[in-house]
N, C-alpha and C positions, 0 to 999 in steps of 0.2 A: 658215458651216458648215452641214451638212445637219441636218435634224431628227433623223435617226437618231443622229448623233453626240451631240446634246444629250440625247437620250433615255437616255443611259447607256452610251455607248461607254467601254470601260475599257482599251483598248490604245493605247499610244503617245500621239500628239497628240490623238486624239479626246477624251481625258479632260482635255486642256488646250487648249481652243479659243482661237484668236487672237481678240482683241476686234476688232470692226469698226474700220476705220482712222480713223473720226471720233470714236472714244471716247477721251478723254484719261485719263491715270492718276489724275486727281482725281475722276473720275466714280464715283458709287456706284450708278448705274443701268445695267443691261446694255443695249447697243445692239441694234438690229434687224439681222439678217443679210439677205442678198438675198432669200431665200425669204419671210421675214416681210414685207419691204417689198412684194413682189409681191402677197401676200395682203392687206396693208393697203390698197394701191391698189384692189384688187378690192372690198373691203368699202366703201371710200369711194365708189366708183362706184355701189354699190348704195344708199348713203345718198342720193346725188344723185337716183337714180331714184325713191326713195320720197318725198323731200321736194319733188321737182320744182324749179321756180324757187324760190329761197330765200324762204320766207314773211317778210313784214315784221316779224312779231312776234319772229322768232328773233334778229335783230340790233338791234331797236329798244330799245337799252339805256337805262334811265332815269337812268343816271349816266355820268360820264366815266371809263372804265376806266383811262385813262392818267394820271389825277390831274393833268391839266395846269392845272386851275383850283383845285387844292387847295392850301392854304397849306403852305409848306415848313417843316420843322423837323428839326433833327438831335438834339433832346433830347425826352424824354417830357414832356408837359404836366404841370405840378405837380398832383399828386393824381390824374393819369390812370393808366389801367391799362396802356396800350400805348404803345410808342415809335412814332415816325412811320416811314412808308415814303415816300420822296421820288421825284418825277419828276426825272430827270437829262437835260439837253439834251446829247446827243452831236453831233459834227459831222454825221453822216448819219442818225442814228436816235435817238429818245428812248426811254428805258427807265426802269423803276421799280427802285430799288435799296433794299434793306433797310439801315438804319443799324446801327452796332454795338450800339445799345441794343435792337434788335429781338429779340435772343436772351433778353432778360430775361423772367421769368415774369409772368403777369398778376396773381397774388395778391401780397399784401404779403410773405408768406414766400418766394415765388419771387423777388421783387425783392431781398429781403435776402440770399438765397443767392447771387444774381448779384453783388451788391456784395462779399460775402466772397470769392467766386471771383476777382473782379478783384484784390482785395487780395493773395490768396495766389498766383495764377497770372499776373496781369497782364491788360491789356486784350486783347480778341480781335484776332487778325490776319486781315486780308483774304487771300483766296486768292492775290491777285497778289503777296503778300509771300513766297511759298514760295521764290522764287529767292534772296531775302536770307537765308533760313533754312538754305541749304545750307552745307556745311562746307568750309573750305579745308584744305589738307593738314596744316598745323600744329595745327589743332584736331581733325581726323579721327584723327590718329595717337593721341593720348591717349584720345579718346572710344571709338574702336573697337578699340584695342589694349590697353586697360587690363586686360581679362580675361586675355589671353594673357601679357602682360608680368608681371602680378602673380602669375601662377601659379608663378613661380620661388620665391615665398615659401613654398609648401607642396609643390610637386612633388618637389624633391630630398629634402625631409624625409620625404615619404611613401615614397620609394624606400629611403632609409636605414633607416626604421623596420622595413621588411620584412626587409632584410638583417641587421639587428641581432638578429633572432630566432635566427640561426645563430651568433651570437657575433662577436667582433672579427675573426676570420679571414675572414668573409664580406664585410666592408666593402670589401675589395679589388676586388670585382666592380663597385663603383659606377662606376669610371672606364670600364670596358668597356660597361656598360649605358647610361651617359650618352652615349657615342659613338654607340651604336645609336639612341638617341632623337634625337640631333642629326641623324643621317642621315634619320630619319623626318620631322623638322621641315622639313628642306630639301626633301625629296621632295614632301611635302604642300603646302608653300608654293609651289613651282614649279607644281604641278598646279592650284592655285587661281588663279595668274596666268593660266594657260591658260583656266580657266573664265571669268574676267572678260573676257578677250579675245573669247571666243565668245558670251558672254551679257552684253553691256554694260549691259542695263537692269535687272540685279539678279535676285534670286530664289534664287540659291545652289543648294544641293543639291536642294531641292524642285522647282524649275523644271527643272533639268537632268535629274533622274531622270524627271520626268513627261514631258518632251518626247522622251526617248530610250528609256526602259525601260518606261513605262506607269504606270497609276494606282497600283497597289499598291506598287511600289518607291518612288514619290514620297511616298505616305502614310507608309511606314515611315521614310524619310529625314526627313520633316517631324516625325513623332512623336519620333524620336531627337533632333532639334534642340530641340524644345520641352522635352523632359525635361532636356536639357543646359542650356538657358537657365535653367530654374527652379532646377536644382541649382547653376548658376554663382552665382546670387544667394545661395542658402543657404550654399554653401561659402565664397564670398568674405566674406560678412558674418561667418560663424563664425570664419574665420581672422583677420579684422580685429579682432574682439572678443578673440580669443586674444592678439593682439599687444598690445592695451591691457591686458588682465589680467596679461600677463607683466611689463609695466612697472609696473602698479599692482595688486598682488595683492588689495587690499582690495575691488576691483570684481568679483571672481570670482563672488560669489553673485548679481550682477545681470546676468549675461551675456545671459540671454534677453531681458529688457526692453531692454537696450542694442541688441541685434540688431534687434528689432522697430522700435525708434525709428529706427535707421539705414535700414531699408527704407522707412519712412514719409518720411524726408528725401529719399531717392533718388526716391521716387514724386513728391513735390512738385516737385523739381528738373526731372524729365523732363516733367512736365505743363506746365511753363513753355515748352517748346519746345527744339529741338535746339541752336540757337545759344546760348541762355542757359545750357543745361546744359553746353555745351562751355566757355563762359567760366568757369563755376564749377569744373568737374571736371578741367580740363587741368593746372593747376599741380601737384596731388599726383602725377600720373603722371610728369611730368618730374622732380620732386623725388625720386621713388623710383628712377628710372633712374640719376640722379646718385649716390644713396646706394649702390646696388648696385655700380656701377663703382668707386666710391671704396673700398668694402670689398674688392672683388676685387683692386684695385691694391695696397692696403696689405697684404693677405694674401700676394700673390705676392712683393712686395718683401721681406717678412719671411721668407718661405720660402726665398728665394734666399740669404739670409745663412747658412742652415743646410743648403744643398745640396738643398733640396726633399725632405728626409727626413720622412716622415709621423710625426706625434706618436703614440706608442703609446696605445692605448685600454685602460685597466685596469678590471677589475670588471664586464666585460660577459660574463655567463655565457650559453652557448648554450641555447636552449629547443627548437629544432628542428635537424635536420641540414641540411647544404647539399645540397639536391636541385634537380633541374631545375624542379620545380614552384615552389619558393621563388624561384628566380632569375627565372622568368617572371612570378611575381606581383609581384616588385620592379620589373620592367620595365614592367608595365602600370600600377603605381602611379606611377612616374616619368613615364609618358606623359600623366598628367593635366595636365602643364605645357603640353600642346598645345591645350587647350580654348580656344576663342575665335578660332582662326585663320580659321574660316569666316565670321566676322561681317562682314568687309569685303566679301565677295562678295554678301552679302545686302543691303548698304546702299549699293550703287553709286549709285542715284539721289539719295542724300543728299549727294554730293560736288558741288563747284562744277565747271562744265565746264572742260575736257573730262573728264567724270566717270570714264570707264573708265580713261583713262591715269593720272589722279590716284589712283584706287583701286589700280591695280597698283603705283604708286610707294610708296604708304603700306604696302601688303602686303609689299613687299620690305624696307622699313625695319623693319617690325615683326618679320619673321622673322630679320633680321640681329641686331637687338637681343636677341631671345629666345634665339637660339643662343648669343650671346656671354655673356649673363648666366647661362643655365642651365649651360653647360659650365664657366664660371669659378667659379660658386658650388660646384658639385660638387667641382671640383678643390681649392678652398681648404678646404672642409669636410673633405675626405679628408686633406689635409696637416695641418690643425690638429686632427684627431682628434675632430671634432664628431659626437656621436650624439644622437638624439632623446631628450628628457626630458619627463616628464609635467608638470613645473612651469614649463618654459620652452621656447620654440620654438628650433629649430636656428638660425634667422636671428638671434634675440636672443643666443644664445651666441656666434655668429660676430662680431656687432657688439661684444660685450664683449671678445672676444679681440683685435679690431682697434683699438678706440677706448677701451677701458676703460669707466668708468661716467660719463664727462663729457658735455658738450653734444652731441658728435658721436654718442654712443650714443643720446641722446634724439632727435636728428634722425632717425636711422635708424628708430627705433621709431615715431616719429610719421608719417614718410613711409610706412612699411610699413602701419601701421594705416589711414591715409587711403586709400592706393591699393587696399588690399584691400576696404575698405568701399565705395569708388567703382568697383572693378572690375566690380561688378554692373551698372554703367552700360552696359557693352557689351551685356549681355543686355537691358537696357531699350531699347536701340536695335534689336537684332536680332529679339527676340520679337514685338513689335507689327507690325513690317514683314513678318515671315514670316506672321503671321496674316492680314495684309491681302492678301498673295498668295493664300493659301488661300481666303479669303472671296471673292476675285474669281473663283476657279474653282469655288466652291460647296462647298468642303470645310470651311468654318468659317462660323459665323453672320455675316450681312451687316453686323451692327453694327460688326464689326472693320474695315470699309472706311472708316468715317467719320473724317475728320480733326477733331480737337477745336479749341477756340478758338485755341490757340497753334500750329496746324498740326502737331500730333503725333497719333499714333494713340492717343488717350486711352484708349479702351476696352481695347485690348490691353495698354497700360501698367498699367492698374489690375488687369487679370486676372493679369498676371505678379506684381505685388506681393502680391496676395492669396494666390496659389498658393505663392510663396516663403516668405511669413510662416507659412503653415500648416505647410509642410515643416520650416522652421527650428524652430518650437515643438515639432513632433512628434518631432524628433530631439534635442531639448533643446540645440540650438545647438552640438553637438559635432562638430568637423571630422573626427575619426577615424571617427565613425559614418557620416558622409556620403560620405567619399572612396570606399569600395567601390561605392557606387551611381553615383558620378560617372564620366564619360568613356565609359561603355558606349554611351550614345546618340549621342554626337558621332562615334564611330568607325563607327557604322552609317551616319551621314550622309556621312562621308568616303568610305566604300566605295562607296555607291550613286552619289554625285556623280561620282567618278572613273570608275566603270563606265559611267555615262551619257556622259561625255566621250569615252570610247573609241568608243562607238557613234556619237557625233556626228562625230568625225573620220573614221571609216570611211565614214559616209554622205556627208559633204561633200567629202572628198578635195581639200582646198585645198592651197596651196603648203606644203610641209614637213609634210604631214599625218601621215606615218609617224613622224616624230620627236615630234610632239605626241601622237600616240596612244600611243607607247611611254612617254613621260613620265607620262601619266595612268594607263597600265596599271601602271607601277611604283608610283605613289602609291596606287592602288586596292588593289593586292595587299598592300602593306605595311599599309595601314589595316585590311584584312580580317583579316590575321594578328593585329594588335593587338586587334581586337575579339574574335576567337576566344580569344586568350590571356586577355583581361580577363574574358570570360564564364566560362571554365572555372575560372580561379584565384580569382575573386571571387564565384562564384555563391552559395555558402552564406553569404558574409559580407554579402550585400545586393544583388548584381548582379541577382538574380531580381526584386527590386522594380522596378528600372529596366525590365527586360524586360516585366514585367506591365503597367507604366504605358504602355509603347510599344504593346503589343498592344491595350490598352483604347482608347488614343487613335486607333489605326488603325481600330478597329471603330466608334468614335463618328463620326470624320470621314467614313468610308465611308457610314454611314447618313445623315449630314447631306447629302452629295452626292445620295444616292438621293432624299431628300425634296425637294431643290431641283429635281431632274430631274422629279419628279412634279408639282411646282408649275408648272414651265415647260410641261409637257404640258397641264396644266389651264388655263393662261392663254393658250396659243397661239391665234392666230386661224386659222381654217380657212376655205377658200373656201365662200361661201354658195351654196346651191342656189337659183339665181335663178328657177327654174321653180316653186318652192314658193310657195303663196299666203302673203302676209304682210299683216297689218293696217297700213294706212298711218298714219304718224305725223303726223296733221293735227288741229289743234285744232278743236273744235266751235264755239267762240265766241272770236273774237279781237278785241281792241281795240288799235288803234294809238294810242300816246299821244304821237306826235311833238311837235306844237305845242299839244296839249291841256293846259289848265291845270286843276288840281284843288286843292281846299282842303288846305293843309298840316295834317298831324296834329300836334298839340302834344305828344302823348306817344306814344312809339314803339309801345306795345302797347295803344292805346286803341280799335283797330278792332273793330267789332262785327258788321259785315256784309260780304259778299264784295266789294261795290263800293268799300269803303274800302281795300282792299289793293292796294298797288303792288308788284308782284313783280319780283324778279331772282333767277335760279337760277345759283349759282356752283358749278362743278365743278372741284375740284383734281385735276389729272391728272399722275401721275408718269411713266407709261409707256403708250404706245398698245398695250396688250395687251387681252385679253378683259375683264379687270376694269375698265380705264379706259373702253373703248368701251361697255360695258354701262351704266356710270354716265352717260355722255353720252347714250346712247339713252333712258334713263329720264328724264333732264332735258329732252330735246327733246320727249318725249311729253307733258309737262305743259302745253304750249301757252303758255309764258311765255318772255320773253327769257332767253337762256342765255349765260353768260360762262365760258369755260374758263380756268383759271389754272395756270401751271406755275412752280414755284419752282426756280430754277437756281443751282448754286453758282458757276458761272463762265460767261464768254461763249461758250466752245467748246461747253459743254453746252447753252446756250440756242440756239445756231445749229443744233446737231444736232437738237434737238427740233422747231424750226421747220421743218427740212427734212422730218422725218417727218410733221409736221402738214400741210404742203403736199402731200406724197405721198398723204395720206388724203383730201384734198379741201377742207380749210378750210371745213367746213360750219357751224362755230360760231365766234363771236368768241373770240379767244385773247389773253391778256395774259401776258407772261413777266415774273416778278419776279426780279431778280438778287439773290441772297443771298450776298455775298462772304464772309460769316462762317459760312457753311455751316449756319445754323439753318434749320429747315423749318417747324415748327408756328407759332412766334411770328411770323415775317414774314407768314405767311398770315392769322393772326388780325389782325395790324396792317392788312393790306390790306383785309380785310372791314370792319374798323372805319372805315377811311378812306373806303370806298365809302358806308357808311351816314351818315357825317358830311356828305356832299354833300347828302343828302336825308333828313331826319329821319323822313319818312313811309314810307321804303322798308322792305319786308320782304325780307330776303335768305334764301333757302333754299340751304343748302350741302349739296350731294349728295356724299357721301363714299364712294368705292369702298373696300370692306373685304374682305379675305381671311379666311375662317373655316376654321381647321384642324380636323381631326377629332380629333387627339390633343393632350392638354395638353403633352406633352413637346416638341411642335413649336412651341409659342408663342414660346419665346425665339429661334427662328430667324427670326422676323419682327419688324420694328421697332415694331409697335403704333402707327403714326402715326394711324390712324383714331380710336383710343381717346384719344390725347393731344389730337388736334384737337377732338374733342367736349368734352373737359374744358376746353380753352382757350376755346371759343366759347360755352359754355352760360351764361357770365356776361354776354354782350353782349345788350342788349335789341334786339328786332326781328330776331333771327337764329333761323332754324329749321334744325335739323340732321337730315338724312336719310341713313341708311346704305343702300348698295346692296350687300348681301353676295354674295360668290361662295364657295360651299362647296367645299372641296377634297375629292375622292373618297377620298383616302388620307391 
């Protein structure tokens, strides 16, 4: 893309640049576009002119950077600080690979934390295991549909609770309203099938709105989804706790601690990875679906014996009149049963191949089950005269009416409680993935791009758990207080995604594009109507809170993108003025130490005079931008051997960086360390330690590129690698750490 687009284009695809074709989805470092590569080659040519023929001191390394002669070990030495990094013989090329232990901290407390992390979360998984972590359809259905399917436990009840305000006569509207909600479910479900077909790499509403409508609609859709995901966790947990306290009233006073504990369990389960979370969380969803269909079947069979005559409801006095506003409010409350439909479109990359086709199949199954359970439960509740009560949920009353108080009632309540507690798992899959998409486009901090030890987006998972726990405690874990805030955000996302799809089909004009466009237009229009109804009818009851959160999130994410645009401009390479005089980078006194022997220093830091120092300058390089090249230039100006080191999470990233390095001119020796467990600082510290162990008399100067931000609020937007690297290396003898700061102007 052009520099102008990166500098802050805000319309259409300029705000959502395509990554260079050689950048994989697992990469956390932005690639170089064609313009940047041209400038990089020009800068590299200038380096060649300044250095002339490569001076012998620049590549006369006093150690073997490939560690070919270094003893191999996959375990840390007993009592040692660092785990080994090993040389691996591949068929065509040798490479250095960080072992699983390379992610452990250097201190005793860090190693203890690493051991506990392994106990709780399991051993780290290599990046190559990501294919094995993808979900098959039988696992994806309960994992990604638990939110939508479990919403039938509170959606019908929320609708009946509003209608009951107008007395028993208003309950008759429940069947008509449920029919309208079913139509909406089908329309939105079909629309999202279209979305998955058009965008098979995932991203959902955020990507679709960004590609077709522009940056602001995308941020609004993303903010709506983020608030919906947080509320999904809070509402699901509160509903699950309510199911438990309905069956065991003695636990009512402990509902807040129970909810927070449930969020903590979900957090731990999801940090262990997608596949293990699926194994643990699948059974309750299938058990709940079976329980619902059993209740519906028993209720319909019983109703058929009395001609489907509704049971009269006694003692329900009207508080409000039957008005259009009340009916619309009941409709928007019942529509909360639709939350979670979009989760599958966000998680397409998590499916086993063919991912898009499997995702569409699971979406169809989910919508079919949701429609059948929602319509069936509303019909049976209407026939049995079930109305919401403060001391017992509507589902519990229906289970009592169907099965009495025996084992089957206990089964229904346990299944309901479990699926509601685990329904939040859908949000734990969608929220971190959405944040990763946003971080890749610069709308969220880059830390949300990083995959954790178990190939899950750990930082996003933790952020969701913290936000949901705070919200749950703030609302005292009461479902009734959370419902009015719920579903506003998700229907914003529905509306923008479907509007984006209309624009997409109109631009592409593929086969059957008119039919596809009409389908998405209907889904978008219906979603927009529901959003307007929910906003108007629930504004004073709490919908304003959701709207305020969405506005704040849009503002924050917009400013984050502006900051990253400013960082990109500050780090961009610009063509050098070759005519301008420049001081040559040539040492005044060079000693070639090829076959020269010198007395070994018994202690690493016993040197007292300049001639006792054997130097090696190591420069960790993440990206060949202004910051990285400035550190390399500083290192080369010292007149000592220079070794550049790049830590790569996978082979594709390593090959990409080596292509950029060759385009620059390969002026300095380069070693690429493969870190399949995605650790960065610890493998680099291990590698420096391995270099020093080859020669005890070696002094290693690590030149660290460092970005200095002007405002404290911008610090969390950068990963602080330089600070963590200094902290890891300062305990190593014979290592000197030098920072080369680059101060951002804004």
